[in-house]
N, C-alpha and C positions, 0 to 999 in steps of 0.2 A: 504494500500500500504506500503510495507516494502522497505526502501531505505538504502543503505549502500555505501557511497562514498569512503570507504577505506582510510580515511585520518589519518595518524599517528599523535599522539599528538604533536610530534616535529615540525609538519608543521602548527599547529594551531597558530593563533594570540596569543601573550603572555597573553592577557586578556581573552582568551578562553581556552588555554591549561591548563590541570589540573582539569578542571571542568568535571562533568559527569551528565548524565540525572538524576541519582538517587539523586544527590546533588542539583538539580535545585529547585528553589522556585515553589510553586504552580502557574500554569498558564504559566510556562516556559517549552519549549520543545526543545531538541537538535536534530539536523538532522541526525547524524550518527547512523545507525543501529536501529532506532526506528520508530514506526508508527507515522505518522504525522496526527494529528487531527485538530480540529478547535481551537487550542490553540494559545496564543500570546506569543511572546518573545523567539522564538527558534533561535539558531545560526547555520549557515551552512558555510562550507568551503570546496570547492572542485574545481577540474578543472586543472589549469595550474601548471607547475612546478615552484618552488620558483624563479628560475633565470629569469622567464618571467614577474615577478611582482615586481622586485626589485625597479623599479622607484617609486612605490607607497608604498614600505616598509610595505606590508601587512596591509593596512589601514582598520580600522573597521568602517563600515557604519551602522547607525541606521535608519531603514526604518519604518516610522510611517504612517499607513493607515488602515482605518477600513474595506476596501474592501479586503477580504482574498485572492481572486484570483489574483488581481492586485499586492498586497503586495508580495505574494509568487513568482509571475512571475518576479518582479523586483529583489527580493532577489536572485533568481536562476540565473538570468542573470548577476548580479553583482558578485556573487560568481564564476561563470564560467569565468568571466573576471579578476579574481585574487584578489577580495576583500573578507574580512571577513564581515559577515552581521549578524545583530541582528534585529529582527522584533518586532513591537508593534502594537496592534490594537486599542488602546485607549490612552488617555492622561495620565492616572495614570500609566499604564505600561511603557509608553514612558519615563516619568520623572524618574521612578525608574531605568530603564535600563540605561538611560543617566547618572545617578549618579553612578551606579554600574560599568558600563563598560567603561565609559569615551570615547565615540566614537570619531573618527577623523572628521566625518561629519554626519549631520542629514538630511535625506529626510523626510519632514514633510507635511502631507496632511492638507489642510486648513479646510475642512469640516469634522468633526468627532462628534460622540455623546459625550455629556458632554462638557468639555472644548474644544473649537475649536483650530485650529493650531496657531492662533495668540496669544491666551492665553498661550499655551505651549511655544511658541517662547519667549514671555515676561519672563517667568520663567527661560528659558535657558539663556537668555541674562543677567538676574540678577546674574547669577553664572559663565558664561563662554562666551568666544568669539569664540567658536567652529563654523566652517562654517555650515550654514543652507541653504538648498535649499527647497523652498516651492513647493508643488505639488497641483495644483488646476484645477478643471474642469470648474471653472467660468472664463469667459473671460473679465469681467469688469475691466477696468484699475484701479478703486479705490481699488480693492482687491490687485492688485500688488503693488500699491503705499503704502497701509497700511502695507503690509508685509515687504517691503523694508524700510519703515520708522521705524517699530518696530525693525528691525535689521537683516532681511534676507539678504543673500549674493546673491541670485539668485532665480529665479522661473521657473518652467516648467509647461506648460499648457497641460492637458490631452485632447486627447490622444497624446502620445509622442513616438518617436522611441527609442528603447534601445540604439542605437548608439549615438543619440543626448544626452540622459541622461548621459551615461558614459563620453562623451566628456565634458559635463558641470561639472560633478563631478571632473574629472581630472584637468580641468582648475581652478576650485575653490580651490582644494587642492594645486596646484602649487602656486597659488596666496597667499594662507595663509602662505606658507613657504618661500616666496621670500622676502628678505629684501628690503626696499624702498631706502636705502642709501648704498653706498659702504663705505663711510666714517663713522667713529665711533664717531666723535666729535659732540657735540651738536651745533645746529645752532640757533643763537640769532637774533630775530627781535624785533622791537619796540612793546612791549606788548605780545610777544609770543616767547617761547623757544621750539625747537623741538629736542629731544634727540633720535637719531636712535638706539643707542646701547641698551637703556632701552625701546625704543618704547614708550616714554612718551612725553606728551605735557603740558607745563605750560603756563597759560594765566595770566599775571600780577602776576606771582609767585604762582598761584593756579593750582593744578593738574586738568586736563581736561580728563574725561573718554571717550575714543574713541574706537570704534570697530577696528579690524585689517584692515578692508577695508577702514574705514574713515581715519585712520592714513596714509595708502598708498595713498589715494587721496590727502590729505594735503601735503604729502611728494612730490608727483609728481608736484603739483602746485608750492610749495615753492622752488623746485629745480631750478627754473628759474624765479625769481621775475620780474614782468612786462611783461613776455611773455604770449601771448594769446594761450591757449590750446583749440582746438576744442573738441567737445564731442567725436568724433571718436578717436582722439589722446589719450584722457583720458581713453576711453574704452580699447584701445590697451595697454596702459602703466600700467593700474591698474587692469583691468579685464582679460586681456590676449588676444592675437591675435585670439584665437578660441572661444571667447565669442559670444553667439548666440542672445543675447537680444537686445532690442531697446535702443536708446540713452537716452530715458526718465529716465532710471535707474541712469544716471549721475546726472540729475536735482534733483532727490529724495535724493540722498546721499549728494549732495551739500547743499540742504536745511537742512538736519539733521546735517551736519557738522557745518554750520553757526549757527544753534540753540545752539549747544554745545559750540561753541566759543563765543557766545554772539554777533555775527556779524549780520549786517542788510544789506539786498540787496540794499535798497534805499540809505544807507550811509555806504558803506563797509569800514571796518577797515582792513580786511585780504583778503577776496575773492570778487572780482568784477565780475559782469556779463558783457560780451561783447555781446550785443544784436545781435542775428542772427548768432553768431560765436561760443561762448563758454565762458570760464572763465579765469581769471588771478589772480595771487597773488600780492597784492599791498602793503603789509607791508614792511617797510624799514628795512634793516639790521642795527644792532648796534654792 
């Protein structure tokens, strides 16, 4: 099958423009004007005019799935919805393309030959806070909890509708670019300093490495010390009003945040659980 979407180089994503199929590495295939085989790592860009995708600023999505049919269907749908897309069918290609192309978001399948999605996610998290959405055909809650604990921003269970997938992607991308504080001044609490301008957290003077989502969650709670936030309120403030997931995701990220802050649920220094309701920030300002 010969495909030519007629996309001029000027309309390609900056990380895609200037490249050519002839310059691609082995195992990489470009979509424009070339036969598509069972290769991994080809990039496609077609569909809407630039002014209809300005809100996403030509975001680049890395789709990682060993099922060629599903992977290409997702890539085609995302491309038609205004995204640039690069595909990978295994963990090695995924990590190479992640480092080379620096995507704005990664769609990552859990079950793949070789290293599974969790291992790939761990390697990504060691290098970057790029948003990651896990794709899984397994419905066990433990898989979702593991993915969220390792550092996933969201998960989608197969089968899924293309509309739901793009809605989740846009919600995660908006969240990753939305600052948690309007003020730029650092906020000082007993034992903890939160610096919104630098998006940094210091615990007893020591830097605490948080993901973008964990920082936003801490920012939301600490914006009103003593106030009880329900899980639904935190989902709306941190994940976004159009988030589709269950409120269990809040508990998983609170647990991860506590661990990184050295906090204990039984004897909270920063975040307290209000049983049956939600959470509140309990550290005093100084």
